[in-house]
N, C-alpha and C positions, 0 to 999 in steps of 0.2 A: 549938596543933601535935598530933598524931597519936602517942599512945604504943605503945609495943609492947604493952600489956596488951589496948589497946581493938583492936589490929589482931587478938591474939589470939583474943579475944572475937570478931570477927566473921568469920574465917577458918574455924573451928574451929566456928561455929554449922551446924547441920544443914541449912537448909535452904542454906546458900549451898554446901556441899560436895554439895547435890542438885542446883544449877544445875551446878556445876562437870562431876558426874558425867552427867549429860544432856549437856553440852554435848563430852565425851570419847565420848559412846557411838560406835561405828563406823556409819559412814552408807554405806548398798550404792552408793546413788546418786552419791557422792566417790568410791568405790572405783574403778565403770567411767567417770569421768570425766565424767558427764550430769546436772551438777549444774543447768544453766540450758537444757539442750537443747528447743526448744520443742514438737517432734515425744514426747519420752519425756513432759514436762508433759501433751500432750492426750491420750495414751495413760492416762496416771493419770487425768484427771477423768474419762474414758471410762467407766472403773472404776471412779473411783466412785460416777457415780449410775446406772448399771446395777444395775434391781432385783434381776437376779440373779445379783448378781457374788457371789465367795466373800466379803465382807465379812457377809454373811449380814444385813444391814439393811433389805432390800427398796426401799422406794423413799424411805426415811428420808432419804438424803441428797439427791436430788431433789426432794420436798415443802421442804427447804429452800431450794435455789437458788430455785424459784418464788415462795416467799414474798418471800424479799431481793428477786426483780423488781416484785412488787407493792409493796413500801413503798418501795422507789425511785421508781416509775414509778405515783404516784397513779391516773391517768388509764390505767390498760394497758386497764380495759373487763372484768376480772373481781375476783372476792373472795375471799376464802378459802375458804366455800362452796363456789364452784366450785373451788377446787384441792383438796377436799375427795373430791368428786364424779368427778372425771377417775379413768380407768383408769391409774394412773401404771405400775403393773408390763407394759403393753403396749408402752412407751418402749423402743426397741430403739435401741443408741447406736454408732455407728463413727465411724473417725477416717480424715482424710483423703477425705472424700466428693466425688467428680466433680462438680463443679458447673459443669462447661463450657458457655459458653452467649454464642452472637454471634461465634464464634470466637474468644475469650477462652478460654485453659486455664487452669480453677480449684478449687480443690478447699477446704472446709471443713474447718476443723481438727477441730470434734466437732460431731458430729450424729444429732439423736434424733429418732425420728419415732415417732408411734403412728397409729390413725385418727382421735384429737381430736388433735394435740398434734405441731408441728415445732419442736424444740430446735437455735438454730442460735449453737454457739459460736465466736467468732475467739479466737486465745491468743498472746497477745504478751507475751515474755520479756526477750527482747533486741533483736528488729528491730522497727522502725514500719511502721504500714499502706503495704502497696505498691500504686502507682496505675498503675505499666506505663506511664510516660509518657502516662497519659490524665487529666482533670480529674477521675474520680471513682474512690475509693478502691473497693478487693476489694468492702470491704462492701456498698455498693451495689451492687456487681456480686452477691455472695450474693443478697440482698433482692429484685431482680430476678428471678433463677434460683427461687427458692424460691416468688414470689408468684404467678408463672406456672404453674410445675409444682404446687403443694398443693389439694388438693380443696377444695370449698365448706366442708367440714367442717370443714377442720383448721385451726388458729389456730395462727400462726407466731410464737417468741418468740426475739427476739435478745439475745445476751449478747456483751459484750466484755472479755474478763479479759486484766487487764495488772499488770504488775510496776510500770508508771509511771503514778502516780496521775495525772499532768497528759496525757499521753495522751489523747486521746478519739476514738471510729470516724467515718468520714466522714456514716456514717447515721448521721441521727437516731433511726431505730428500734432502735437498740443502747444496752444500759441497760449500764453500766459498773461492773464491780466487780474491786475489785483483789485482790490475793492473799494480802494482810493479812484482808479482808473473807470470801476462801473459806476460811481457817483458823479465824477468829473463828467463823464463823456456822455452818458445816459439818461441816470436817474434824478440830475438838477436840470437836465435839459427838459425833460417832461414835467417835473415841478413847473418850469416857466413855461410850457407851453398854453398858448391862449385856448386850445381846444379841450383839455386836459379835463374830466369829470368833478365836482368838487370831492367826491368822495376818494376818487383816485388820487387826488392832488394831498387829501388828507392820508393816507396809508403810506404815500410815498415819504411824505413831512416827517412821519411816524419811524418808518424804516432806517432813514436818515439822522434822527435823533440816536439811534438804536445805534448805528455806525460808530458813534462818538465813544462808544464803551471799548474799553479797553479789554485785550483778547485773554482769556484766561492762562495766567501764569506765565505774564510775559506783562511790561510797563508798556506796550503801544498802542493806541487807540485802532480801530479794523479801516478808517477813515476819518480824516476831517472834512467838514462840511461845511463852516462858515469861513472860509479862508478868505476870501474876497473883503468878508465886513473887517476878520482882523487884520488884513493889512490896509486897510483904511484906518482903523484906529491907531496901528501902529505910525503908519505916517504921518500922522498928524500930531501925534505923543510920544516920539521915538525917545529923546531925551528924557519924560519922567519914567518910562517904560523901562528902558537902560538903566537907570538909574537903581530902578525899586528891582530888577533882577540882579544888579551885581551888589546889593544892600542883601537881599534877602540869603542869596548863594554863601554871602561871607559873614553870616549872622547866624550864630550859633543855636539859638534859643528863640524864634522870632515873636513866643508868647510872653515872653516878658522883657521885651525891647521897647525904648520909648522911641523909637522910629517910626515917623509918621508912617513911610512908604512900608516897613513890614506888617504894620498893622492893618493896613489898605489890603496888602496882599493875605493876608491871613484870613481878612473876613469875604473877599471878592476871591479867592485863589481859583476857583476854577474856571472863572471868567478871565484873569491873569495866563492862567497855564495855556486856555485855548489860544489865545493870542500867541504866545511864545514858540507854542507849536507850530503856529499855521506861518509864520515869519522864517522860513528854512534860511534865507538867502541871511540871515544875522542869529539865528536861536535853532529852532528846529527839535529841541528840549525845554524842561522845565528846569529853572533853579535845580541845584545837585543833583539833574538828570534824575529824578524821579519818576517823567515819563518821556520819551522820547518821541518825536517822529519816523515814521518807519521810511527810512529813503535806502535807494541801492547806493551803494560805496563804489568804489572804483576795483577793491578785490571781486565783489561780485562781479561788475561790467566783464573784467579778466577773467573769470572762471567762466564767462560764459560765452567769451569770445569774440567782445565788442572792442575793446581796447585791446594792445599789444605794447609791451616795454618799446621805448622809443618813438613811437606814434606822437606826432607833432599836434598841436593846440595852437588856435591865434584868437586873441579878442581885440576886438576893435572900439572905442570907449572915449566919448569927445573928441574922435579925430586922431586920439593914438593908437596905435600897437602893441599889443603884449603878448607875449610868447610863455608856452609850456611844453612840457612832455609828459608823458609816462613812464614812471620806475618802480623796479619791481625792491623789495627789504630782499636784503642780504641772504634768508631763508627762501626766497623766491614764494612765501606764501601768501604777502601781501602788497599791493597794488597802493600805489598812490601817483597825484599829481604834483608835478615839479616845476617851480614858476622860475624861469630864465632870464635874462638881463638882456638890453636894445641887442647885445651881439649876439642874444640866443643863446647864452651860455650861464652855466649855473650860477647862483649867489654864493660866495664864500664869506666866511667870517674873516676880517681884517686881521692880520698878521697869524692865521691857523688855516689849517686844511679843512676845517668845518664846513661841510655843503649847509645853505640855507635855502629853504623855502619849500617843505615838503608837505602835503596837505592830504586830507582825507577827503574835505569839500571843496568845491569848486567853489563856491561864493566866497568864502574866507578867504581862498587864493586870488581871487580877481580884487575883491576888497583890499587886501594889504597892498599889493602889485602896484595896482593905480595909487593909493595913497603913497607909496614909497615913490614912486615917479613926481608925486604933486612935491612932496615934500622937499626932494633934490631940486626942485622949480623955485622953492619959493611960497609956493600957492599953499595958502591955509586953508580952504576949505578943503574938508574932508567928506570921503563916498561912505556912508554909513551901511547901507544894503546893494545887493546887487545880485540880479537872478543869476548866475553862474553857470547854471548847466545851460542857458541858450545863448550868451554870450561867447563861451570857449566854443571854437570850431577846428573841426580837423582838415586836413588836406583835400580830404574827397567832400569837404562841405558840410560836413553833420556837425551837428552840436552835440552837444553831450546828452541833453534831452534828448534828441531825436534814437540817441546809441542805446537810451535806455528805453524808450519805445520800443524800437526794433529788434530789440532783446531780451 
């Protein structure tokens, strides 16, 4: 049971109050009612990538985007040296670029062009790709338009930026980037940059706060923007936060309970929720799953060709080796990670033929298999969290995280 003293220690901690303060800051996007309007997001992305914007960071944001493209698409045909040699100051960005073609009225969300490059960005927040009653989606139309109109000296790069990681472009020329990746790899780096303008930093922080809002008709935020702070809080108060989570999830009516943990959660719910969402190694969801972190599961990776049935994974932790493999459900529709014993065989329930150790989450799989071995060896200390998507590595040396980024 969580005591009043423990709760007081947690909620008066500077980091807990800092997270609360970040949440309560006024967000101009919310004020004007434009939290998830695609045109507004496109305008922001255009401003962010423009080397001549008021950010005063030059081509720094665009360079980050191009490096993400290269990392996600190793066969892209260019290297880091090429990116450094391109004149990125020349790229001019526009929104709603007319791309009408063969009687189809089309417009590209964000379009950048220089003598060397054409940047095409399709931005999806709430809507899905438009097919206009044809078998070809709008991304294929944009590709055809650009490939016909570009000069031989220009290289065209296509980006599909989406709030829904399960949504993919109909054209395979597009590299998918989630809004979480946009924040982690570009926006947060710009906020921390020593040369960012004061006004620019303010707008970036406002936009980041807006990304915390949930996507319409879903229970997932576009991106989590305080992950590091949330993990610091969790690392320091793991036992208290674990107890509060279990207490709230097991209480039917927290408004009428006398449990201190439930009362604290009710009062500071948004702060607790962001902590639980950010710690994907342990939770990635709020009590009773009212909100869930958007993550790519093994079924998604299987559909994208990133993993195949039978693919083996190995994890080294504290000098010990652990094993797992990819398995499919009987109907071949769902994909999972199955942990294996020290002989690399499935765990079977004693006295039965029932196979154990099938997981949707690589972190949970890692925690359980480590603790099981520790239990067998008589080691009392238990692992509570594990970033499983970086620990599990396949035979080619790629971690689950690297497979997610690549596909």
